[in-house]
Each structure stands twice: as structure tokens, then as C-alpha cells.
PyMOL CGO cylinders between C-alpha atoms (Angstrom):
from pymol import cmd
from pymol.cgo import CYLINDER

trace = [
    CYLINDER, 84.41, 60.77, 132.22, 87.16, 59.85, 130.30, 0.3, 1, 1, 1, 1, 1, 1,
    CYLINDER, 87.16, 59.85, 130.30, 89.37, 61.80, 131.58, 0.3, 1, 1, 1, 1, 1, 1,
    CYLINDER, 89.37, 61.80, 131.58, 91.65, 60.18, 134.22, 0.3, 1, 1, 1, 1, 1, 1,
    CYLINDER, 91.65, 60.18, 134.22, 94.57, 59.75, 134.16, 0.3, 1, 1, 1, 1, 1, 1,
    CYLINDER, 94.57, 59.75, 134.16, 96.60, 56.32, 135.68, 0.3, 1, 1, 1, 1, 1, 1,
    CYLINDER, 96.60, 56.32, 135.68, 100.64, 55.14, 135.81, 0.3, 1, 1, 1, 1, 1, 1,
    CYLINDER, 100.64, 55.14, 135.81, 100.67, 50.68, 135.65, 0.3, 1, 1, 1, 1, 1, 1,
    CYLINDER, 100.67, 50.68, 135.65, 103.28, 48.97, 136.67, 0.3, 1, 1, 1, 1, 1, 1,
    CYLINDER, 103.28, 48.97, 136.67, 103.93, 46.06, 135.70, 0.3, 1, 1, 1, 1, 1, 1,
    CYLINDER, 103.93, 46.06, 135.70, 106.28, 43.76, 137.48, 0.3, 1, 1, 1, 1, 1, 1,
    CYLINDER, 106.28, 43.76, 137.48, 109.31, 41.84, 135.47, 0.3, 1, 1, 1, 1, 1, 1,
    CYLINDER, 109.31, 41.84, 135.47, 111.82, 39.74, 137.87, 0.3, 1, 1, 1, 1, 1, 1,
    CYLINDER, 111.82, 39.74, 137.87, 114.89, 38.46, 135.30, 0.3, 1, 1, 1, 1, 1, 1,
    CYLINDER, 114.89, 38.46, 135.30, 118.55, 37.29, 136.24, 0.3, 1, 1, 1, 1, 1, 1,
    CYLINDER, 118.55, 37.29, 136.24, 117.98, 38.29, 140.14, 0.3, 1, 1, 1, 1, 1, 1,
    CYLINDER, 117.98, 38.29, 140.14, 116.42, 41.99, 139.75, 0.3, 1, 1, 1, 1, 1, 1,
    CYLINDER, 116.42, 41.99, 139.75, 112.92, 42.90, 140.24, 0.3, 1, 1, 1, 1, 1, 1,
    CYLINDER, 112.92, 42.90, 140.24, 111.92, 45.79, 137.26, 0.3, 1, 1, 1, 1, 1, 1,
    CYLINDER, 111.92, 45.79, 137.26, 109.12, 47.96, 137.45, 0.3, 1, 1, 1, 1, 1, 1,
    CYLINDER, 109.12, 47.96, 137.45, 107.64, 49.13, 133.99, 0.3, 1, 1, 1, 1, 1, 1,
    CYLINDER, 107.64, 49.13, 133.99, 105.75, 52.20, 134.12, 0.3, 1, 1, 1, 1, 1, 1,
    CYLINDER, 105.75, 52.20, 134.12, 103.11, 52.98, 131.18, 0.3, 1, 1, 1, 1, 1, 1,
    CYLINDER, 103.11, 52.98, 131.18, 100.99, 56.46, 131.78, 0.3, 1, 1, 1, 1, 1, 1,
    CYLINDER, 100.99, 56.46, 131.78, 97.48, 56.21, 130.35, 0.3, 1, 1, 1, 1, 1, 1,
    CYLINDER, 97.48, 56.21, 130.35, 95.45, 58.74, 129.49, 0.3, 1, 1, 1, 1, 1, 1,
    CYLINDER, 95.45, 58.74, 129.49, 91.61, 59.44, 128.81, 0.3, 1, 1, 1, 1, 1, 1,
    CYLINDER, 91.61, 59.44, 128.81, 91.04, 57.08, 131.23, 0.3, 1, 1, 1, 1, 1, 1,
    CYLINDER, 91.04, 57.08, 131.23, 87.95, 56.62, 133.75, 0.3, 1, 1, 1, 1, 1, 1,
    CYLINDER, 87.95, 56.62, 133.75, 89.06, 56.03, 137.55, 0.3, 1, 1, 1, 1, 1, 1,
    CYLINDER, 89.06, 56.03, 137.55, 86.52, 55.61, 140.28, 0.3, 1, 1, 1, 1, 1, 1,
    CYLINDER, 86.52, 55.61, 140.28, 88.02, 54.87, 144.45, 0.3, 1, 1, 1, 1, 1, 1,
    CYLINDER, 88.02, 54.87, 144.45, 86.40, 54.50, 146.79, 0.3, 1, 1, 1, 1, 1, 1,
    CYLINDER, 86.40, 54.50, 146.79, 88.70, 57.27, 148.59, 0.3, 1, 1, 1, 1, 1, 1,
    CYLINDER, 88.70, 57.27, 148.59, 86.54, 60.28, 149.18, 0.3, 1, 1, 1, 1, 1, 1,
    CYLINDER, 86.54, 60.28, 149.18, 83.39, 58.42, 150.71, 0.3, 1, 1, 1, 1, 1, 1,
    CYLINDER, 83.39, 58.42, 150.71, 85.59, 56.31, 152.87, 0.3, 1, 1, 1, 1, 1, 1,
    CYLINDER, 85.59, 56.31, 152.87, 87.41, 58.96, 154.26, 0.3, 1, 1, 1, 1, 1, 1,
    CYLINDER, 87.41, 58.96, 154.26, 84.41, 61.72, 154.64, 0.3, 1, 1, 1, 1, 1, 1,
    CYLINDER, 84.41, 61.72, 154.64, 83.11, 59.16, 156.47, 0.3, 1, 1, 1, 1, 1, 1,
    CYLINDER, 83.11, 59.16, 156.47, 85.88, 56.76, 158.51, 0.3, 1, 1, 1, 1, 1, 1,
    CYLINDER, 85.88, 56.76, 158.51, 89.43, 58.45, 157.82, 0.3, 1, 1, 1, 1, 1, 1,
    CYLINDER, 89.43, 58.45, 157.82, 91.41, 56.65, 155.17, 0.3, 1, 1, 1, 1, 1, 1,
    CYLINDER, 91.41, 56.65, 155.17, 92.35, 53.44, 154.87, 0.3, 1, 1, 1, 1, 1, 1,
    CYLINDER, 92.35, 53.44, 154.87, 94.17, 50.74, 152.71, 0.3, 1, 1, 1, 1, 1, 1,
    CYLINDER, 94.17, 50.74, 152.71, 91.59, 49.29, 151.63, 0.3, 1, 1, 1, 1, 1, 1,
    CYLINDER, 91.59, 49.29, 151.63, 90.34, 50.84, 149.54, 0.3, 1, 1, 1, 1, 1, 1,
    CYLINDER, 90.34, 50.84, 149.54, 89.48, 49.56, 146.47, 0.3, 1, 1, 1, 1, 1, 1,
    CYLINDER, 89.48, 49.56, 146.47, 89.59, 50.96, 142.55, 0.3, 1, 1, 1, 1, 1, 1,
    CYLINDER, 89.59, 50.96, 142.55, 87.57, 50.39, 139.27, 0.3, 1, 1, 1, 1, 1, 1,
    CYLINDER, 87.57, 50.39, 139.27, 89.43, 51.47, 136.65, 0.3, 1, 1, 1, 1, 1, 1,
    CYLINDER, 89.43, 51.47, 136.65, 88.04, 51.52, 132.98, 0.3, 1, 1, 1, 1, 1, 1,
    CYLINDER, 88.04, 51.52, 132.98, 90.45, 51.94, 129.02, 0.3, 1, 1, 1, 1, 1, 1,
    CYLINDER, 90.45, 51.94, 129.02, 88.97, 51.84, 126.31, 0.3, 1, 1, 1, 1, 1, 1,
    CYLINDER, 88.97, 51.84, 126.31, 91.60, 50.64, 123.74, 0.3, 1, 1, 1, 1, 1, 1,
    CYLINDER, 91.60, 50.64, 123.74, 92.19, 50.51, 119.85, 0.3, 1, 1, 1, 1, 1, 1,
    CYLINDER, 92.19, 50.51, 119.85, 92.91, 47.37, 117.56, 0.3, 1, 1, 1, 1, 1, 1,
    CYLINDER, 92.91, 47.37, 117.56, 90.06, 44.71, 118.11, 0.3, 1, 1, 1, 1, 1, 1,
    CYLINDER, 90.06, 44.71, 118.11, 89.75, 41.94, 120.94, 0.3, 1, 1, 1, 1, 1, 1,
    CYLINDER, 89.75, 41.94, 120.94, 92.20, 39.93, 120.14, 0.3, 1, 1, 1, 1, 1, 1,
    CYLINDER, 92.20, 39.93, 120.14, 95.15, 42.54, 119.34, 0.3, 1, 1, 1, 1, 1, 1,
    CYLINDER, 95.15, 42.54, 119.34, 93.87, 45.71, 122.03, 0.3, 1, 1, 1, 1, 1, 1,
    CYLINDER, 93.87, 45.71, 122.03, 96.65, 48.37, 122.01, 0.3, 1, 1, 1, 1, 1, 1,
    CYLINDER, 96.65, 48.37, 122.01, 96.54, 52.00, 124.22, 0.3, 1, 1, 1, 1, 1, 1,
    CYLINDER, 96.54, 52.00, 124.22, 98.82, 54.43, 123.09, 0.3, 1, 1, 1, 1, 1, 1,
    CYLINDER, 98.82, 54.43, 123.09, 101.78, 53.32, 121.03, 0.3, 1, 1, 1, 1, 1, 1,
    CYLINDER, 101.78, 53.32, 121.03, 101.56, 50.44, 123.91, 0.3, 1, 1, 1, 1, 1, 1,
    CYLINDER, 101.56, 50.44, 123.91, 100.30, 46.98, 123.02, 0.3, 1, 1, 1, 1, 1, 1,
    CYLINDER, 100.30, 46.98, 123.02, 98.49, 45.00, 125.41, 0.3, 1, 1, 1, 1, 1, 1,
    CYLINDER, 98.49, 45.00, 125.41, 100.24, 40.97, 126.37, 0.3, 1, 1, 1, 1, 1, 1,
    CYLINDER, 100.24, 40.97, 126.37, 98.47, 38.57, 128.04, 0.3, 1, 1, 1, 1, 1, 1,
    CYLINDER, 98.47, 38.57, 128.04, 100.89, 37.98, 131.56, 0.3, 1, 1, 1, 1, 1, 1,
    CYLINDER, 100.89, 37.98, 131.56, 102.67, 35.66, 130.92, 0.3, 1, 1, 1, 1, 1, 1,
    CYLINDER, 102.67, 35.66, 130.92, 103.53, 36.73, 127.21, 0.3, 1, 1, 1, 1, 1, 1,
    CYLINDER, 103.53, 36.73, 127.21, 104.63, 39.72, 128.45, 0.3, 1, 1, 1, 1, 1, 1,
    CYLINDER, 104.63, 39.72, 128.45, 106.72, 37.84, 131.08, 0.3, 1, 1, 1, 1, 1, 1,
    CYLINDER, 106.72, 37.84, 131.08, 108.57, 36.51, 128.12, 0.3, 1, 1, 1, 1, 1, 1,
    CYLINDER, 108.57, 36.51, 128.12, 108.40, 39.18, 125.65, 0.3, 1, 1, 1, 1, 1, 1,
    CYLINDER, 108.40, 39.18, 125.65, 112.33, 40.49, 124.56, 0.3, 1, 1, 1, 1, 1, 1,
    CYLINDER, 112.33, 40.49, 124.56, 111.44, 43.92, 124.65, 0.3, 1, 1, 1, 1, 1, 1,
    CYLINDER, 111.44, 43.92, 124.65, 108.30, 44.58, 127.51, 0.3, 1, 1, 1, 1, 1, 1,
    CYLINDER, 108.30, 44.58, 127.51, 108.48, 48.18, 127.47, 0.3, 1, 1, 1, 1, 1, 1,
    CYLINDER, 108.48, 48.18, 127.47, 106.57, 48.34, 124.32, 0.3, 1, 1, 1, 1, 1, 1,
    CYLINDER, 106.57, 48.34, 124.32, 103.71, 46.49, 125.95, 0.3, 1, 1, 1, 1, 1, 1,
    CYLINDER, 103.71, 46.49, 125.95, 101.37, 46.49, 128.90, 0.3, 1, 1, 1, 1, 1, 1,
    CYLINDER, 101.37, 46.49, 128.90, 99.78, 43.58, 130.88, 0.3, 1, 1, 1, 1, 1, 1,
    CYLINDER, 99.78, 43.58, 130.88, 97.34, 43.17, 134.47, 0.3, 1, 1, 1, 1, 1, 1,
    CYLINDER, 97.34, 43.17, 134.47, 99.01, 40.49, 136.75, 0.3, 1, 1, 1, 1, 1, 1,
    CYLINDER, 99.01, 40.49, 136.75, 97.13, 39.34, 140.18, 0.3, 1, 1, 1, 1, 1, 1,
    CYLINDER, 97.13, 39.34, 140.18, 98.61, 37.10, 142.44, 0.3, 1, 1, 1, 1, 1, 1,
    CYLINDER, 98.61, 37.10, 142.44, 101.79, 37.25, 144.46, 0.3, 1, 1, 1, 1, 1, 1,
    CYLINDER, 101.79, 37.25, 144.46, 103.29, 39.01, 142.01, 0.3, 1, 1, 1, 1, 1, 1,
    CYLINDER, 103.29, 39.01, 142.01, 100.80, 41.90, 141.21, 0.3, 1, 1, 1, 1, 1, 1,
    CYLINDER, 100.80, 41.90, 141.21, 101.15, 45.17, 139.08, 0.3, 1, 1, 1, 1, 1, 1,
    CYLINDER, 101.15, 45.17, 139.08, 99.48, 48.10, 140.69, 0.3, 1, 1, 1, 1, 1, 1,
    CYLINDER, 99.48, 48.10, 140.69, 98.48, 51.20, 139.65, 0.3, 1, 1, 1, 1, 1, 1,
    CYLINDER, 98.48, 51.20, 139.65, 98.48, 55.05, 140.59, 0.3, 1, 1, 1, 1, 1, 1,
    CYLINDER, 98.48, 55.05, 140.59, 96.10, 57.86, 140.41, 0.3, 1, 1, 1, 1, 1, 1,
    CYLINDER, 96.10, 57.86, 140.41, 98.60, 60.28, 138.17, 0.3, 1, 1, 1, 1, 1, 1,
    CYLINDER, 98.60, 60.28, 138.17, 101.60, 60.81, 135.84, 0.3, 1, 1, 1, 1, 1, 1,
    CYLINDER, 101.60, 60.81, 135.84, 104.62, 58.87, 137.00, 0.3, 1, 1, 1, 1, 1, 1,
    CYLINDER, 104.62, 58.87, 137.00, 107.68, 61.06, 136.42, 0.3, 1, 1, 1, 1, 1, 1,
    CYLINDER, 107.68, 61.06, 136.42, 110.82, 58.85, 136.77, 0.3, 1, 1, 1, 1, 1, 1,
    CYLINDER, 110.82, 58.85, 136.77, 112.96, 56.84, 135.96, 0.3, 1, 1, 1, 1, 1, 1,
    CYLINDER, 112.96, 56.84, 135.96, 112.26, 54.08, 133.77, 0.3, 1, 1, 1, 1, 1, 1,
    CYLINDER, 112.26, 54.08, 133.77, 112.20, 50.91, 133.83, 0.3, 1, 1, 1, 1, 1, 1,
    CYLINDER, 112.20, 50.91, 133.83, 112.09, 51.92, 137.84, 0.3, 1, 1, 1, 1, 1, 1,
    CYLINDER, 112.09, 51.92, 137.84, 114.90, 49.18, 139.91, 0.3, 1, 1, 1, 1, 1, 1,
    CYLINDER, 114.90, 49.18, 139.91, 113.51, 47.81, 142.70, 0.3, 1, 1, 1, 1, 1, 1,
    CYLINDER, 113.51, 47.81, 142.70, 116.14, 47.38, 145.05, 0.3, 1, 1, 1, 1, 1, 1,
    CYLINDER, 116.14, 47.38, 145.05, 116.47, 51.56, 144.87, 0.3, 1, 1, 1, 1, 1, 1,
    CYLINDER, 116.47, 51.56, 144.87, 114.21, 51.33, 147.65, 0.3, 1, 1, 1, 1, 1, 1,
    CYLINDER, 114.21, 51.33, 147.65, 114.45, 50.55, 150.86, 0.3, 1, 1, 1, 1, 1, 1,
    CYLINDER, 114.45, 50.55, 150.86, 111.55, 48.15, 151.14, 0.3, 1, 1, 1, 1, 1, 1,
    CYLINDER, 111.55, 48.15, 151.14, 110.67, 47.42, 147.61, 0.3, 1, 1, 1, 1, 1, 1,
    CYLINDER, 110.67, 47.42, 147.61, 108.96, 50.06, 144.95, 0.3, 1, 1, 1, 1, 1, 1,
    CYLINDER, 108.96, 50.06, 144.95, 105.47, 48.73, 146.02, 0.3, 1, 1, 1, 1, 1, 1,
    CYLINDER, 105.47, 48.73, 146.02, 105.11, 49.76, 149.33, 0.3, 1, 1, 1, 1, 1, 1,
    CYLINDER, 105.11, 49.76, 149.33, 107.76, 53.25, 148.73, 0.3, 1, 1, 1, 1, 1, 1,
    CYLINDER, 107.76, 53.25, 148.73, 104.61, 54.23, 146.12, 0.3, 1, 1, 1, 1, 1, 1,
    CYLINDER, 104.61, 54.23, 146.12, 102.13, 53.07, 149.22, 0.3, 1, 1, 1, 1, 1, 1,
    CYLINDER, 102.13, 53.07, 149.22, 104.18, 55.28, 151.88, 0.3, 1, 1, 1, 1, 1, 1,
    CYLINDER, 104.18, 55.28, 151.88, 104.61, 57.67, 149.73, 0.3, 1, 1, 1, 1, 1, 1,
    CYLINDER, 104.61, 57.67, 149.73, 100.85, 58.47, 147.80, 0.3, 1, 1, 1, 1, 1, 1,
    CYLINDER, 100.85, 58.47, 147.80, 97.70, 58.31, 148.84, 0.3, 1, 1, 1, 1, 1, 1,
    CYLINDER, 97.70, 58.31, 148.84, 95.81, 56.61, 145.65, 0.3, 1, 1, 1, 1, 1, 1,
    CYLINDER, 95.81, 56.61, 145.65, 97.82, 53.71, 144.16, 0.3, 1, 1, 1, 1, 1, 1,
    CYLINDER, 97.82, 53.71, 144.16, 96.03, 50.39, 143.93, 0.3, 1, 1, 1, 1, 1, 1,
    CYLINDER, 96.03, 50.39, 143.93, 97.53, 46.74, 143.70, 0.3, 1, 1, 1, 1, 1, 1,
    CYLINDER, 97.53, 46.74, 143.70, 95.55, 45.16, 140.88, 0.3, 1, 1, 1, 1, 1, 1,
    CYLINDER, 95.55, 45.16, 140.88, 92.99, 42.64, 141.58, 0.3, 1, 1, 1, 1, 1, 1,
    CYLINDER, 92.99, 42.64, 141.58, 91.17, 41.15, 138.41, 0.3, 1, 1, 1, 1, 1, 1,
    CYLINDER, 91.17, 41.15, 138.41, 91.46, 42.89, 135.25, 0.3, 1, 1, 1, 1, 1, 1,
    CYLINDER, 91.46, 42.89, 135.25, 89.00, 42.22, 132.79, 0.3, 1, 1, 1, 1, 1, 1,
    CYLINDER, 89.00, 42.22, 132.79, 88.54, 42.42, 128.71, 0.3, 1, 1, 1, 1, 1, 1,
    CYLINDER, 88.54, 42.42, 128.71, 85.40, 42.62, 126.53, 0.3, 1, 1, 1, 1, 1, 1,
    CYLINDER, 85.40, 42.62, 126.53, 85.11, 43.44, 122.73, 0.3, 1, 1, 1, 1, 1, 1,
    CYLINDER, 85.11, 43.44, 122.73, 81.63, 45.13, 122.61, 0.3, 1, 1, 1, 1, 1, 1,
    CYLINDER, 81.63, 45.13, 122.61, 82.14, 48.29, 123.71, 0.3, 1, 1, 1, 1, 1, 1,
    CYLINDER, 82.14, 48.29, 123.71, 86.19, 47.65, 123.32, 0.3, 1, 1, 1, 1, 1, 1,
    CYLINDER, 86.19, 47.65, 123.32, 87.56, 48.38, 127.05, 0.3, 1, 1, 1, 1, 1, 1,
    CYLINDER, 87.56, 48.38, 127.05, 89.56, 46.71, 129.58, 0.3, 1, 1, 1, 1, 1, 1,
    CYLINDER, 89.56, 46.71, 129.58, 88.03, 47.40, 133.53, 0.3, 1, 1, 1, 1, 1, 1,
    CYLINDER, 88.03, 47.40, 133.53, 90.99, 46.96, 136.46, 0.3, 1, 1, 1, 1, 1, 1,
    CYLINDER, 90.99, 46.96, 136.46, 89.81, 46.14, 139.97, 0.3, 1, 1, 1, 1, 1, 1,
    CYLINDER, 89.81, 46.14, 139.97, 92.32, 47.28, 142.17, 0.3, 1, 1, 1, 1, 1, 1,
    CYLINDER, 92.32, 47.28, 142.17, 92.85, 47.62, 145.83, 0.3, 1, 1, 1, 1, 1, 1,
]
cmd.load_cgo(trace, "trace")
């Protein structure tokens, strides 16, 4: 059940430059509607995904692999954001993709005409903008929704 790999991309704008920090997460559970929707209606960008991510360290200091979770505000202010991850929604949303990112780290948005997120949407089928994220402590996990 927890046998999927995803890559989370966190958005950070500093000194007028937009960067994306990838975090590869293994052992997650990804549920998406792509197969059902594509079979009946054809591929649509409106597909939704639900991502379940187990964490260690307790609800006050959760971590996944070698990276710790920070709230969006704390992550943005971190001196070295590469050692952590977050889930940002809204206008400055983060996104995730099914599979492992093998490209540069961090990713410079300016290297992709139209921006990195649009490039990923054009090149890959299973890419979702984060629309919500919740942290649960009884059974320690995050539930992340994407569209």
C-alpha cells in the first residue's frame, strides 16, 4: 500500500529569483483519479490526487527521511531550506509529481520558458498543485490533496 514514490517541489522566491526545492519521498501512498477519469473521459488536467505520507519524530517535530517538516512561513524563512520541506497552498502553491525527480537541485524557474510548474504540467501526466495538507498525530501521517 505505501509503495509509491513522489517528488515534492517547494517554491521559494528570494532576491527576485524563483527556485523550486525538490524532495523525493518514498514509501508513500498515492491515490489519484487519473486512471478512472482517463478511461471514461480522456485525460483532463482537473484530475485530483490524495497523498498519504508517514512521518517520524512525533507531531511537534515530524520528519520524512532526512528532512524535517516546517510550516510554510518557517520554511520560507529558513537559512537553508534544502534540509526541510513544507506544503504551501494558495497563490504561491507547491506541487508534487508521481515518481522521482532526477534533475537539478534547486530548480531555477527562469530556466524554463513559461515557468517550471507549467513545464512539468506540459511534460508529465501526473503533476498536481497542492490544494490542502493536514498533519495527524494518532497515526502519524500527512494527508495532502492536489489538483
